[in-house]
C-alpha positions as CSV (number, residue, x, y, z in Angstrom):
1,X,0.0,0.0,0.0
2,X,1.5,3.4,-1.0
3,X,2.3,6.2,1.5
4,X,1.2,9.8,0.8
5,X,2.4,13.0,2.4
6,X,0.7,16.4,2.6
7,X,1.8,19.6,4.2
8,X,-0.2,20.9,7.2
9,X,0.4,23.8,9.6
10,X,0.8,23.1,13.3
11,X,0.3,25.9,15.7
12,X,1.9,25.6,19.1
13,X,2.3,27.8,22.2
14,X,5.8,28.6,23.3
15,X,6.4,29.4,27.0
16,X,9.5,31.6,27.5
17,X,11.2,32.5,30.8
18,X,12.7,36.0,30.4
19,X,13.6,39.0,32.4
20,X,11.2,41.2,30.3
21,X,8.9,41.2,27.3
22,X,11.6,42.5,24.9
23,X,13.9,39.6,25.8
24,X,11.1,37.1,25.4
25,X,10.1,38.5,22.1
26,X,13.7,38.3,20.8
27,X,13.9,34.7,21.9
28,X,10.6,33.9,20.3
29,X,11.7,35.6,17.0
30,X,14.7,33.3,16.9
31,X,12.3,30.4,16.4
32,X,11.1,31.7,13.1
33,X,11.4,29.1,10.3
34,X,12.9,26.6,12.8
35,X,12.5,22.9,12.0
36,X,11.7,20.8,15.0
37,X,11.2,17.0,15.3
38,X,8.2,17.0,17.6
39,X,8.9,13.6,19.2
40,X,12.1,15.0,20.4
41,X,12.7,18.7,19.7
42,X,16.2,18.4,21.1
43,X,17.9,20.7,23.5
44,X,16.8,23.9,21.7
45,X,13.1,23.7,22.5
46,X,11.7,21.2,25.1
47,X,8.2,20.0,24.9
48,X,6.8,20.2,28.4
49,X,3.5,19.8,30.1
50,X,4.8,21.2,33.4
51,X,2.8,23.9,35.2
52,X,3.9,27.5,35.2
53,X,4.7,27.3,38.9
54,X,6.9,24.3,38.5
55,X,10.6,25.3,38.9
56,X,11.6,22.6,36.5
57,X,9.6,24.3,33.6
58,X,12.3,24.8,31.0
59,X,13.4,28.4,30.1
60,X,12.0,27.8,26.6
61,X,9.4,25.1,25.9
62,X,6.5,24.2,23.7
63,X,3.2,23.1,25.1
64,X,2.4,19.5,24.2
65,X,-1.1,20.7,23.1
66,X,-1.0,21.8,19.5
67,X,-3.5,22.7,16.8
68,X,-3.3,21.3,13.2
69,X,-4.6,23.5,10.4
70,X,-4.9,22.4,6.8
71,X,-4.2,21.0,4.4
72,X,-4.1,24.3,2.5
73,X,-3.3,23.0,-0.9
74,X,-6.7,21.6,-1.8
75,X,-5.7,18.1,-0.7
76,X,-2.9,17.7,-3.2
77,X,-1.0,14.6,-2.0
78,X,2.5,13.6,-2.8
79,X,3.0,9.9,-3.3
80,X,6.1,9.0,-1.2
81,X,6.3,5.2,-1.6
82,X,5.1,3.0,-4.4
């Protein structure tokens, strides 16, 4: 059975520890066009369901709850495997 791929957008919330809003915005801007492997985003951006009050909440993390939007290309699928 063939496998098909289709691009979708995923929206996630980033939680950023920072001294002020300007510092947080700068750090958030550094994520623009970043490619993450969601299963393990690596040391750059943790995926954490920890509460805001938890001292172990990473300085920069993504919420594990994300929203999928799409597909945007009218369902055009790319056949990946024959």
